[in-house]
Residue frames relative to the residue before (quaternion, step in Angstrom):
aa qw qx qy qz dx dy dz
M 1.0000 0.0000 0.0000 0.0000 0.00 0.00 0.00
A 0.6256 0.5472 -0.3392 0.4406 3.58 1.06 -0.79
G 0.6269 0.5475 -0.3340 0.4423 3.57 1.04 -0.76
F 0.6520 0.5127 -0.3101 0.4646 3.57 1.00 -0.82
S 0.6683 0.4894 -0.3173 0.4617 3.61 0.90 -0.85
N 0.6173 0.5195 -0.3447 0.4798 3.62 1.10 -0.63
F 0.6226 0.5420 -0.3249 0.4616 3.57 1.04 -0.83
V 0.6662 0.4937 -0.2953 0.4747 3.59 0.92 -0.94
K 0.6563 0.5087 -0.3130 0.4609 3.61 0.92 -0.88
E 0.6643 0.4945 -0.3082 0.4681 3.60 0.91 -0.88
G 0.6271 0.5296 -0.3287 0.4671 3.59 1.04 -0.76
A 0.6554 0.5034 -0.3036 0.4742 3.57 0.98 -0.86
D 0.6341 0.5303 -0.3261 0.4587 3.60 1.03 -0.78
V 0.6375 0.5227 -0.3212 0.4661 3.59 1.02 -0.81
V 0.6596 0.4981 -0.3058 0.4725 3.59 0.91 -0.90
A 0.6530 0.5115 -0.3167 0.4600 3.60 0.91 -0.90
S 0.6494 0.5140 -0.3105 0.4666 3.58 0.98 -0.85
F 0.6416 0.5232 -0.3183 0.4619 3.59 0.96 -0.87
V 0.6674 0.4940 -0.2986 0.4705 3.59 0.90 -0.94
K 0.6436 0.5200 -0.3186 0.4625 3.59 0.96 -0.87
D 0.6595 0.4995 -0.3068 0.4706 3.61 0.93 -0.88
K 0.6431 0.5267 -0.3148 0.4581 3.60 0.98 -0.86
I 0.6513 0.4997 -0.3114 0.4786 3.59 0.96 -0.87
F 0.6263 0.5465 -0.3244 0.4514 3.60 0.97 -0.89
I 0.6921 0.4748 -0.2729 0.4701 3.58 0.82 -1.03
D 0.6559 0.5056 -0.3144 0.4640 3.60 0.92 -0.86
Q 0.6462 0.5151 -0.3160 0.4660 3.60 0.99 -0.82
L 0.6422 0.5180 -0.3300 0.4587 3.60 0.92 -0.85
K 0.6622 0.5014 -0.3120 0.4612 3.58 0.87 -0.92
S 0.6615 0.5167 -0.2988 0.4541 3.56 0.96 -0.88
L 0.6754 0.4943 -0.2898 0.4642 3.57 0.93 -0.89
A 0.6427 0.5473 -0.3232 0.4277 3.56 1.01 -0.78
D 0.0734 0.8405 -0.5367 0.0118 3.59 0.87 -0.99
L 0.2022 0.8273 -0.4880 0.1911 3.56 0.81 1.11
K 0.3474 -0.6591 0.6176 0.2520 3.51 -1.29 0.52
E 0.6427 -0.5079 0.3872 0.4231 3.60 -1.20 0.40
G 0.8028 0.2435 -0.2170 0.4991 3.55 -0.93 0.99
E 0.6180 0.5451 -0.3364 0.4558 3.58 1.28 0.03
A 0.0975 -0.7817 0.6145 0.0419 3.56 -1.20 0.65
K 0.1498 0.7711 -0.6159 0.0599 3.53 -1.25 0.47
T 0.4303 -0.6499 0.5454 0.3083 3.51 -1.33 0.19
V 0.1740 -0.7829 0.5955 0.0463 3.52 -1.09 0.86
K 0.2576 -0.7489 0.5914 0.1518 3.56 -0.91 0.95
Y 0.1186 0.7854 -0.5966 0.1148 3.56 -0.85 1.03
E 0.8554 -0.1140 0.0249 0.5047 3.54 -0.77 1.13
G 0.7773 -0.3743 0.1771 0.4737 3.56 0.77 1.07
G 0.6729 0.4589 -0.2972 0.4983 3.60 1.25 -0.17
L 0.2459 -0.7371 0.6062 0.1696 3.55 -1.24 0.45
Y 0.0936 -0.8183 0.5669 -0.0186 3.55 -0.71 1.14
A 0.2899 -0.7403 0.5876 0.1506 3.55 -1.02 0.92
M 0.0080 -0.8310 0.5528 -0.0619 3.57 -0.64 1.16
Y 0.0445 -0.7778 0.6268 -0.0138 3.53 -1.11 0.85
K 0.1981 -0.7611 0.6053 0.1224 3.58 -1.03 0.82
D 0.3123 -0.7853 0.5089 0.1636 3.56 -0.59 1.18
G 0.7398 -0.4449 0.3027 0.4039 3.57 -1.36 0.08
R 0.6761 0.4513 -0.2950 0.5022 3.59 1.26 -0.26
G 0.5914 -0.6160 0.3449 0.3897 3.57 1.31 0.19
R 0.5127 0.6362 -0.4276 0.3868 3.59 1.26 0.15
I 0.3221 -0.7402 0.5610 0.1835 3.54 -1.03 0.84
H 0.1594 -0.7443 0.6447 0.0706 3.53 -1.01 0.98
A 0.0287 0.8234 -0.5630 0.0657 3.60 -0.61 1.08
V 0.0068 -0.7768 0.6289 -0.0322 3.53 -1.07 0.88
N 0.5468 -0.5284 0.5103 0.4017 3.52 -1.31 0.29
S 0.4020 -0.7747 0.4365 0.2184 3.60 -0.68 1.04
S 0.5458 0.6350 -0.3935 0.3795 3.60 1.24 -0.09
C 0.3862 -0.7254 0.5267 0.2174 3.58 -0.61 1.18
P 0.4377 -0.7271 0.4609 0.2595 3.61 -0.76 0.96
H 0.5243 0.6404 -0.4172 0.3754 3.62 1.22 -0.21
I 0.7956 -0.1656 0.1098 0.5724 3.62 0.68 -1.04
N 0.6067 -0.6444 0.3122 0.3452 3.58 1.19 0.67
C 0.3435 0.6831 -0.5588 0.3210 3.62 1.01 0.65
N 0.4527 -0.6777 0.5004 0.2923 3.58 -1.15 0.51
V 0.4389 -0.7156 0.4901 0.2347 3.52 -0.86 1.06
H 0.2325 -0.7433 0.6136 0.1305 3.54 -1.32 0.49
W 0.5326 -0.6447 0.4573 0.3027 3.56 -1.15 0.69
N 0.1668 -0.7388 0.6475 0.0840 3.54 -1.01 0.93
S 0.2500 -0.8223 0.4936 0.1328 3.59 -0.08 1.29
A 0.6039 0.5647 -0.3645 0.4285 3.62 1.10 -0.55
E 0.7851 0.3086 -0.1460 0.5168 3.60 0.95 -0.89
K 0.2988 -0.7631 0.4997 0.2808 3.57 1.32 -0.32
T 0.4944 0.6029 -0.4538 0.4314 3.52 0.81 1.17
W 0.3926 -0.6328 0.5991 0.2942 3.52 -1.37 0.28
D 0.0981 -0.8217 0.5614 -0.0003 3.57 -0.61 1.19
C 0.3509 -0.7186 0.5629 0.2087 3.56 -1.04 0.84
P 0.3577 -0.7663 0.4919 0.2073 3.61 -0.64 1.06
C 0.6064 0.6035 -0.3556 0.3764 3.62 1.15 -0.39
H 0.8358 0.0060 0.0312 0.5481 3.60 0.82 -0.95
G 0.6307 -0.6202 0.3171 0.3421 3.59 1.18 0.35
S 0.3652 0.7052 -0.5299 0.2975 3.62 1.14 0.26
R 0.1328 -0.7802 0.6078 0.0654 3.55 -1.13 0.72
F 0.1334 -0.7957 0.5906 0.0161 3.53 -1.09 0.85
G 0.4956 -0.6538 0.4932 0.2892 3.56 -1.16 0.69
L 0.7837 -0.3528 0.2482 0.4470 3.55 -1.36 0.05
N 0.7782 0.3213 -0.1586 0.5157 3.57 0.94 -0.89
G 0.6830 -0.5518 0.2638 0.3993 3.56 1.20 0.56
Q 0.4561 0.6908 -0.4622 0.3180 3.62 1.20 0.01
V 0.5079 -0.6506 0.4745 0.3059 3.58 -0.97 0.92
L 0.1456 -0.7789 0.6061 0.0694 3.55 -0.93 0.97
N 0.7978 0.0486 0.0006 0.6010 3.58 1.08 -0.80
A 0.4820 -0.6601 0.5069 0.2739 3.56 -1.08 0.88
P 0.4853 0.0759 -0.8302 -0.2636 1.67 -2.49 0.04
A 0.4930 0.6330 -0.4647 0.3746 3.65 1.12 -0.19
V 0.1769 -0.7884 0.5812 0.0966 3.57 -1.04 0.76
K 0.6888 0.4012 -0.2705 0.5399 3.58 1.30 -0.16
D 0.5334 -0.6232 0.4752 0.3182 3.55 -1.16 0.69
L 0.5506 -0.5309 0.5075 0.3967 3.53 -1.34 0.26
E 0.5293 -0.6203 0.4652 0.3445 3.58 -1.07 0.66
R 0.2941 -0.7815 0.5333 0.1355 3.57 -0.69 1.13
I 0.2488 -0.7196 0.6296 0.1548 3.53 -1.11 0.80
K 0.1936 -0.8146 0.5396 0.0881 3.57 -0.45 1.21
F 0.2167 -0.7418 0.6235 0.1182 3.51 -1.08 0.87
I 0.6839 -0.5023 0.3367 0.4083 3.57 -1.19 0.49
E 0.6806 0.4985 -0.3018 0.4441 3.58 0.89 -0.87
D 0.4944 0.6448 -0.4358 0.3871 3.62 1.24 -0.25
D 0.6457 0.5346 -0.3182 0.4427 3.58 1.05 -0.75
E 0.6996 0.4793 -0.2607 0.4614 3.57 1.17 -0.57
A 0.7536 0.3359 -0.1850 0.5339 3.58 1.24 -0.25
T 0.4927 -0.6344 0.4975 0.3275 3.53 -1.27 0.30
D 0.5386 -0.6216 0.4636 0.3295 3.57 -1.20 0.54
N 0.3548 -0.6799 0.5986 0.2314 3.51 -1.34 0.48
């Protein structure tokens, strides 16, 4: 009987986590309210997220904290990159490191439609 109650509790935890993640993603999209080709940072529940909407209407979102020394990245519209103002690290739309000194990517926030499309 104990095994069954653990199974039910774990199932409930998975559902709660899924709902929480869905609400988080929906809130981020709502707060961003981006036009195609536009980028901005969005503050949500103590976190700061860097978001960009590409020409196909897909949103690319990353945690805006540079992994080098935790400065918040800013959008570079000329290069379409997220740039760190502290030491010059640069990141692509989906947070991949393009220029050092950072050696780790920005943490990517995946949306459901990310699974249906290829990365840029």
